C-alpha positions in Angstrom: 1.1 7.2 -77.8 -1.0 4.6 -79.3 0.3 2.1 -76.8 -0.6 4.4 -74.0 -4.1 4.8 -75.2 -4.5 1.0 -75.5 -3.3 0.6 -71.9 -5.7 3.3 -70.6 -8.7 2.0 -72.5 -9.1 -1.3 -70.7 -8.7 0.5 -67.3 -11.3 3.1 -68.3 -13.6 0.4 -69.6 -13.4 -1.4 -66.4 -16.1 -0.1 -64.2 -16.3 -0.8 -60.5 -19.3 -2.6 -59.3 -21.3 -0.1 -57.2 -23.3 -1.5 -54.3 -27.1 -1.3 -54.7 -29.0 1.3 -52.6 -30.8 -1.3 -50.6 -28.7 -3.4 -48.3 -30.6 -6.0 -46.3 -27.9 -6.1 -43.6 -28.6 -2.5 -42.7 -32.3 -3.3 -42.3 -31.7 -6.4 -40.2 -29.1 -4.9 -37.9 -29.7 -1.2 -38.1 -33.5 -1.2 -37.5 -33.4 -3.1 -34.2 -30.5 -1.0 -32.9 -32.5 2.1 -33.8 -35.5 0.9 -32.0 -33.5 0.0 -28.9 -32.0 3.6 -29.0 -35.5 5.1 -29.2 -36.7 3.1 -26.2 -33.6 4.1 -24.2 -34.0 7.8 -25.0 -37.7 7.6 -24.0 -37.0 6.0 -20.6 -34.1 8.4 -19.9 -36.2 11.4 -20.8 -39.3 10.2 -18.9 -37.6 9.0 -15.7 -34.5 11.1 -15.3 -34.8 14.4 -17.2 -38.5 15.3 -16.8 -38.9 14.8 -13.0 -35.8 16.9 -12.4 -37.1 19.8 -14.5 -40.1 20.6 -12.2 -40.1 24.1 -11.0 -40.5 25.1 -7.3 -44.2 25.9 -7.7 -44.9 22.5 -9.2 -43.2 20.9 -6.3 -45.2 23.0 -3.8 -48.4 22.3 -5.7 -47.7 18.5 -5.6 -47.0 18.7 -1.8 -50.3 20.5 -1.2 -52.1 17.8 -3.4 -50.5 15.1 -1.4 -51.7 16.7 1.9 -55.2 17.0 0.4 -55.2 13.4 -0.6 -54.0 12.4 2.8 -56.8 14.3 4.5 -59.2 12.8 1.9 -58.0 9.3 2.8 -58.6 10.0 6.5 -62.2 11.2 5.7 -62.6 8.1 3.6 -61.5 5.8 6.4 -64.1 7.5 8.7 -66.9 7.1 6.2 -65.8 3.5 5.5 -66.5 2.7 9.1 -69.9 4.2 8.8 -70.7 3.2 5.3 -69.1 1.9 2.1 -66.9 3.3 -0.6 -67.5 2.4 -4.2 -64.2 2.7 -6.2 -63.9 3.8 -9.8 -60.4 3.2 -10.9 -58.2 4.7 -13.6 -60.5 6.6 -15.8 -58.7 8.3 -18.7 -60.5 11.5 -20.1 -59.7 14.1 -22.7 -60.3 17.5 -21.2 -62.2 20.1 -23.3 -60.4 22.1 -25.9 -57.3 19.9 -26.0 -57.9 18.0 -29.3 -56.8 14.8 -27.5 -53.3 16.2 -26.8 -53.7 16.2 -23.0 -55.1 13.4 -20.9 -56.5 13.2 -17.4 -56.2 10.1 -15.3 -58.5 10.0 -12.4 -59.5 7.4 -9.8 -62.4 8.2 -7.5 -64.1 6.8 -4.4 -67.8 7.4 -3.9 -69.0 7.2 -0.3 -72.4 5.6 0.2 -74.3 4.8 3.4 -74.5 1.1 3.2 -73.6 -2.1 1.3 -77.0 -2.0 -0.6 -76.2 1.4 -2.1 -72.7 0.1 -3.1 -74.3 -2.9 -4.8 -76.6 -0.6 -6.8 -73.6 1.5 -7.9 -71.8 -1.7 -8.9 -74.8 -2.8 -11.0 -75.0 0.7 -12.6 -71.3 1.2 -13.0 -71.6 2.2 -16.6 -73.9 5.1 -15.7 -71.6 6.2 -12.9 -68.6 6.2 -15.2 -70.6 8.1 -17.9 -71.5 10.8 -15.5 -67.9 11.2 -14.3 -66.5 11.2 -17.8 -69.1 13.8 -18.9 -68.3 16.1 -16.1 -64.5 15.8 -16.4 -64.4 16.0 -20.2 -66.5 19.2 -20.2 -63.8 21.1 -18.2 -60.7 22.7 -19.7 -57.1 22.1 -18.4 -57.0 25.4 -16.4 -60.1 24.3 -14.5 -58.9 20.8 -13.9 -55.4 21.8 -12.8 -56.8 24.2 -10.1 -56.8 22.4 -6.8 -59.5 24.7 -5.5 -61.8 23.8 -8.4 -61.9 20.1 -7.4 -64.5 20.8 -4.8 -66.7 22.2 -7.6 -66.1 19.1 -9.6 -67.1 16.9 -6.8 -70.3 18.9 -6.3 -71.2 18.8 -10.0 -70.5 15.0 -10.1 -72.8 14.5 -7.1 -75.6 16.5 -8.6 -75.4 14.7 -11.9 -75.3 11.3 -10.1 -78.5 12.4 -8.2 -80.2 13.2 -11.5 -79.2 9.9 -13.2 -79.7 7.6 -10.2 -82.4 9.2 -8.0 -82.7 6.2 -5.7 -79.1 6.1 -4.7 -77.5 8.8 -2.5 -73.8 9.4 -2.7 -72.5 11.2 0.3 -69.1 12.3 -0.9 -66.5 11.8 -3.6 -62.8 11.3 -3.0 -60.1 11.6 -5.7 -57.4 9.0 -5.1 -55.6 9.8 -8.4 -55.8 13.0 -10.4 -53.0 13.3 -13.0 -53.0 15.6 -16.0 -50.4 14.9 -18.7 
């Protein structure tokens, strides 16, 4: 038995070398693969899964918004022949009571009577944007998502512009983009 114990002792004393917890190969190879997977999942979700999950009411609502935008574009073309349109593109606003979780992307066209009024709006573009942001950010998501409430928004923006810029008359406002996400 002594000989058996002697034979076992060196085997027991031999310890296998365990790999360390941090392996740089995992970091150098695994992290880029993980990031590529995240990007792929994002694009698949955003482009394939989300558009297909819209309900029938959302599709009908978007169709009515498209028709409204088409009629607005026709009115804009008529006014463009008579006057000018000052464009305010891609304004991003946080609606009221959303804690920054929901965003509104809006682009507007302001119809004015002549090129001089358009130049005044261009010079005072910061004031115009401030008025629009103030009005849009004071509304909650329910108000902003209602297609019928947009006329009220236009009226309120027109009134606030008249107060801030009394010498310039804006005839009408047209939304070219109005996206809540």
